[in-house]
Phi, psi and omega in degrees: 000128178281141183236014184306316181301317183287331173294318178293319176300317178299316178301316180293321176300317182293320176299316178296322178296316179297316177299320178294323177297315179301313181292332183276323192242349177262141181302146185302319181297318180290315182297322187265353178085023178121169185278350182265014183262161177292328177300315179298320179299321179293312186292340179252009181282168178289348180272357185290344180236141173239125181055035178079002180252131179299133181301324181292327176292320177297319178296321179301312180293313184298311183286334173295312179297315181295324177295313179297318180295321180291319176300316179299319180293324179292326179283314180224090182297131176223147182298320182292326177295317179300317179295320179292321177297315179297318177299317178299320178295316180297314179297316180294326178291322177298314176297321180299316179298317179298313182292323176296317176303312180300314182297316185281312190263332181263315185261344182052042181205154178233136175258128184299324180286321177296318179296322178298315180295312183295318178296318178300318179298319180288324176296316178300319177299315178300321180293319181287334180278321191246345183262109180254116177269147181262000000 
């Protein structure tokens, strides 16, 4: 069984996880390069939290779990793990579309780390939809 697709998905999860770690644990000014940046504007906006939870913390947990699950699936492939990974990718892509919409149309600003996470989610969605391994 070829696993190339899941190795690439794992790499993208890890990149998203690193971006979430930076946004969660590095001060906003340092991560964004100062208070006058568009990244800072995003990170301090009213959209930065959903249900009182910081979006970067949710990303940290979600991409951490998805990374661990993908590693587990690569070691011992199981149908239920694959379904959970695909569900996680779909949910993260829905959030990515929402966050991209907010950044472009509501806040008129883009955060480089947010864009990395959102782009990764959409690339993973494209891979599960269009990349068929034999």
